[in-house]
Structures are given as C-alpha cells and as structure tokens.
N, C-alpha and C positions, 0 to 999 in steps of 0.2 A: 235785335239785328235787322228784323224785319222793316223796321223805320229807319235805317240807316240812311244817311245824306252823302252827298260825296264832299270829298275835301277840294282845295283850291286846285289840285292838280286835274280834275276832272272838271272843273268850271268852264263855261264857255269863255271862248277868246274876247277880246273887247271888240265892241261893235257887233257881235253875234248873239242870237238867241239860243238857250237850249234846245238841242235836237235839231236844230237847223243846218242846212247844208254848208261844207266848209269851201264850197265851191260849184263849179258846174256839176250838174247831174251825171250820173254814167249811164251810158246808153243800155248796156245789158249786163244785170246783177243776178246772182243767184239767191233764191229764197232762204230765211233764216226762220228758226222756231224757238222758243223757250223749251227748256228742259232741265231735268235735276243736275246735269252735269255728270263729270267724271272724277274719280277719286284722286287721280293724279293734279287735278287742275283745281285752284281755289281762288280767294281772294285776300286783300289785307284790311285790318281794322287798326286803329288807333287803341292800344290796349288800355290806356288810363282814360278812356272816355266812355266806359261802360259799354263798348264795341257798338257805338252810335254812327260812327264816322267810317264808311267803308269805302274803299278806292282799289283801282286796278285788278289786275287778275296775275296770277303766277303758275308756275309748272314746276313740281318736282323733277329733278334730273339726276342721274347716279352720281355718287360722289363717294369717296371711301369712306366719310363720317356719316353718311347717311341723312346728310341735313342742308342741301341746297336747293332753294327754289329760284327759277330764272323767270326774268320780267322786263319790263322796259325801263330805261335808265331815268326817262324823263318823268316817272311816277314819282321820283324822290329828289330831294336836294340836299344840301350839306347840313342843313338843320335835323334832318330826319335820321342822322346818324345816333343824334343823342336823345331821340324818342324811342318809347317802347311801342313796338308794333306786335302784331300776331298776324299769322297765316292761318287761314281756315279752308282745308281742302273740302271740295264739293258743297260749299254752302249752297243752300237752296231755301226757298221760302218754306216747304214743307219740314226741313229738317235743316235748320241754320248751323249747325256744327256736328254731322255725323261721326266724324273722325276725332274731334276734339280741336282744341287749340294749340298752335305750336307758335311761342314767342320767337321773335328776331333777336339775336343778341344785339345789344347796343352797340354801335360803331361796327357792324358786319354788314354792311352794303357795299357792295364792291361793283364798281364802275369805272370806266376810262378816266383818270383825272382831267384829261382835256375837254370831256363832256362834263364833269362837274364843276367847273369853273364857270364863273359869269360869262354870260354870253355863248358857252359851249354847247347849248342845245340848238343854236344858230350855225355854229361854225363847225361841229362834228355832228350833225343829224344822221350820219350813217354809222355814229357809235351808240345808238339809242337801245343797249341792252344791259342789263345789270344782273348781279346773282348775290342772292342773301343767305346769310347762314342761319338755320332756325336753332332752337332749344328744344329738348324733348319736352312733351306734353306731360300732365301732372303726373302721370304713372311712370314716367321715366322712358316711354319709348319714342324712339326716333321717327321723323316724319316718314323718311324711305320704308323703313321698317313696316309702317302702318299702311302706307297707300300704294307702295310701289313708286316707280319713277319712269319717265319717258328719256331715252337717250336723246342727246344733242347730235344734230346731223350737220357737219361743217363740209362747206364747198359741195353742195348738192345741187347747183345748178337752179335755173328758175322755172324750168318746163315740167311741171307738176300737174297732169290734169285733175286729180282728185286730191285736194288741199282741203282739210279740216280746221275750222276756224272757231275757236270758241272765246268769248269774251262776256263780262258781265257789265250790261249797259244801265245807264241812267237817264232818265227823261223826268222831270219834276212834274209836268202837268198831263201825263199819258197814265191813264189806268192801265194799260197793258204791263208796263212795267213798275211803277210807283202804288202802294209800297211793296210790290214784288221784288223779289231780288234773285229769281230765277236767272242762270246765264244764257245765252245765245249759243245757237249752234247752225252750222253752215258749212256745206262742202261744195269748193268751186276751183275751177282751173286757177293756178297761180301763174304768173307771166313777170317779164321784167320791165321795170318802169324805169327809164333815165329821164333826168331832168336837169336843166342848167340852174346855176344860182338864180334867186330872184328873192328882193324885199328883204335882204340882209340874211337869207336862209342859204347855205351852201348846198348846191345840187349834188347829184350823185345817181348811183344805180341801186335801184332796191326791189324788193319783192311785193308784188301787187295782188289783192285779193279783192273781188267784187261782191261783197255780200251785203243784204239789205237790213238796214237798222244798225248797223255797228256803231253806235253814237259814242258820246264822252263816257268814259267808265270802261270801255272795252280795252283799254291801253294794257298792254303787258301779257293778254292772252295769246296763246300759242297758234301757230301754223304748225299742222300736223301732218305728216306723210305716212305710208307704208302699211297701213291696213293691220295686219296681226302682228307686224314687226316694225311699231311705230318710230319716228324719229320728231322731234321738234326740231324745225327748220327755220322759225321765225318767230318774232312776238310784235303784237300790234305797237308800233313805235317807228320813228326815223320820219323823213320829209316833212315836216311841219308837225310833226309828233302824231302821227298815225295816220292821216289820209286828208284828202281835200274834199271829202264831201261823206255823209253819213253812209253812203254805200260803198266807199272805196277805201279799203285799209292797207297800210303799207308796213313792211318790216326791213330794218337794216339787215343786209346780207350776213350770215356766219361764215364767219373766215377766220383767220388766224387772230385777229382783234379779239375776237370773243373767247378763243381758245386760252388766250394770255390773260384774261380776264377770270377764266375759268380755274387756270392753274394758281392764280393768285388768291382766289377764294378758297379753294381745297388747303392751300400753305397757311391760309390765315394772315396773309400780308395783303396791304394794299398794292395794287397794281403800280409799276415803275412808271412814271410820265414818260411817254415816247413824245420826242419832238422832230423825231427824224420824218421827213415826207415819204410817200409812199413812193414803189419802184418807177410807177408812171412819170413821176416829178423827176428822178435822178436822171431821165435821158436827157433833162435839159440842163444838166451840170457841166460847164467848160471845161472848168478845171478845179482842183482841189489841194490844199495844202494846209499841214498840222502845224501847229504851235500853242505858245501860252498867250491867247489872246484876252481871255477875261481872267484877270489877275484878282479879282476881288469877288470870288464864285461865292456859292454857298456853303461850301465846306472847305475846311483849312487844308487838304489834302488833295489839292485839285489835281485831276489827270489833264492831259493834253486836249487842246481844241482843235475844232475843224473850221478852216475857213473854205468857202466855196464860193466860186465864180459862175452864174448862171446864164445862161445864154443870152437873156435879156438885158444883162449889166448888171443886174441886182447881186450885190455882196451880202452874205450871209455868214455869220458866226454860230456854231453850234458848241455850247459849252460842255466840257468834259466834267463829269463828278468824280467821286472818289472811289477806289476800287471795291468798296463794300458794295456800292450803289450799282455800279457797272453799267453805267448810260450817260448820254448826254442829256442833261437837266434844262436847258434853255435854248430857246432859238432867238439870235439876236440880229435884226435887219441891219447892218452896217452903212448900207447905201441902197435907195430904191433904184428900180431900173432905170437905165439911162443907154443912150445911143452911143456914147463915148467908150465905155466899158463893154458894151454887146458887140460894136465892131471891131475894135482895135486891139484890146487887151488879148495877147494869145497865150501868156503863160504867167503862172504866179508861184512863188518860192517862198517860204517863210524861214526865219532865223533871227537870234539875236545878234545881228550884225552891228548894233550900236553899243552892245554892252551895257545896256540897262534892266535885263533879267527879263525884260517882255519881248515879245517876238515882232519882229520887224517885217516887211513885206517888199519883195522884190517883183516888179511887173516887168514883162517882155511886151511891147507894143509892135504893132505891124508894121511900124516903119523902122522898126531896129532899135528904137529908144529903150532904154532900160531906167526904170525909176526906183527909188528907195522910198518907202512909206515908212517912217521910223514909228515904234512903239504903237501899233494899230491895236485898238482893245474895244472893249463894249461901249464906252459912254463917249470916246472921241472919234471912234471909227477910223476911215481913211482920210488922213489929211497931210498938209503940209509936205507933199511930195519932192524928193529931191531927184533932180535929173543924174544920173550916175555916169551913164555912157551912150555914145551912139555907136552899135554894133556895126553899122555900115560903113564906120571909118576907123575900124580897129583893124 
C-alpha cells in the first residue's frame, strides 16, 4: 500500500504535468501539512490489485446500516460498479490499515444518474458527490461501528472561517509524497465561488477553499466544520472536478440533490433520474400543457407528459414514466429557441382533438389566430400547423 500509484481518475489532464497548476495561482492560501489522518476519513483501493492502486478519499457518514462513505462522483464511472473496491479508514504510511479493510459492495456506488452518463461531469459539475455502501470487514464489524461517522451538513451556506480540508495527495516526482501515503490537513476560510460556463464545462456556484498543495488524488476529501460537533459540508470535486490550481479546491454545494442521493443509498436503490430543471429555470416557463406526447416511451404504462413553452420560444416535452417509477424520465427538446414562439405564442392547450390517441396542441397567438398542431410527439415535434380560427373575427 505504501507503493500505491494513482488510477486514471487521478492522472493529470491532457496537456498538464503531474503537480502542475490547473490555472492561475491563488494570491493567498493557507498552509497544509501531512499527518496521520483521522479515523472517519480514508481512501480507496482496487481490491483485486493487491492494494496497489490508491485513489481519492472518502468520509464515513451516519446511516441506519452503518455502512456509507461520502466522496466525489468523478472518482468513479459506470465500469466501477462492477469492480471490487475497498475503503481503508485513516490509511497512512506508518500504519497503512489501522482499522482494517471494508469492501465496497459491487454495484453500490450511488450518484446522480445525470452525472454518471457520458459527458455528465461537464454538464452537471455541481452534482459531483457520491455515496458508497461498504460491507463489514473480515470480523463482521461495520465501518461506522468501528470508526464512527461525521454527519452531513445540508444547506449550511458558504461563509465558514474555519473549514478543515483533508485529502490524499499524489505527486510522482516529489519525495514529500512518494512513496509516502500520508494525507494532508489544512484549515482555511471557506467562501462562495461562482463561475459562468466555459470550455464545455457548466458553471455554477461552489464552495471554495484555498489550501497549499491539494494536488490530484485529494478528490473526495471532506470539507469539515463544527469543531467538537463536526459536519462534512463538502467534498473536493466540482467545477472541473476539484479546482483550477493545486492551491484551490472546490466542492459542489450540499443541498437537496445530495439528500436525494443519500436517501437512495440508504434504501439500496439507484437514484431516480431527475430531468426537470431547477426552480430558477422555471421562472422562464411561459405556459404548460399536459398530454400524451411521447407514445413510444421507455415503459408500457406511460403516464401523462408535460409540454412547456419557454420565454425564449423553446418548446420542451418532459416524458412521464409509470406510476411505479413516479418521475419524468426524459427531456425532449421539440423546438429550439426562436422569436416567433417567444414573442407571439400566448397560450397552449393540449388534447386529442383529431382522435388519433395522441395529443394535439392548440396555440393562441398574439394576433388572435388559433393554430392546431396535430399529433405533437417526441420524434416529429411541432409541425403541419392548421389555422383553425381568427378570434378577432368571431
């Protein structure tokens, strides 16, 4: 374990050298130092590699079955669901496994499905958190029973003057870290960081910590507040998977999205896909209609779908799933943003007006015209509109 090398998730990005800055240097940072670690925080290994390959960090959090570890979603991909992994609490050079090894149950990595799909780390960088379900160690004891747990803090805000950050760094050519495997410790003010989207990465608002030397490998390490009553309020990950320099680390904000992932992990069920946008987006919805717009859905017992007219003229269908799944399972853009629908569509009404079992759309326009669009669906969209009346002349 002392000779462990990083897996692909911890390798430098294309065009970078290991340990290099991921952007502009930060003007003021807090010092960090190697230490033995704390019992609730550890790192991950590939179980079938003789514990040679180490990556990322995780924190034991309270759960009814005493078996959950919180980390960053970008540390894993869909193939990791089928691999044998282990969590090693307080792994450090002097005593590599002081509390033993806790296998990760195959298929028990819980993250938002939007993040795990191809390109999801770019499109949903603000969902960079995951929970893993562990199995008991060889003597049958569960991880929380052995090392305790740090509660998750939801919605705690961004202003925390004393935030502790722990992470397992990796530098291939620095004797300070290689072959040492001691984690880093740093306490620094946490603050809000907001960025626009750039280079195919979705922007957003994140928690930011400026600590020296939090290089690749520190992903998934906790942001901890609270002193004698600690809470973990972040994990290194988000906005380009953790930070734009070795001395700046980000975390996705812990809100209802993480709570949904946590509840799914506790229940042992994969989180339901969430396709509906956030509340801030719904402020731009101009009108909504319900109907059967997606007749060839993913399930035989389709629920009613939702048609949305947005203020920029974009038209969207949210496909309803069956009552057992109880969610919209797909977002379908029927028509891209355009001035005609943005400026002149006043109201939309759906119904089976043509008797073909699919939903048609009636649109009231600003000049009083009413148009019938027969059989609006996910493949053909809105087409072949039929002008049905001029309300001004009725």
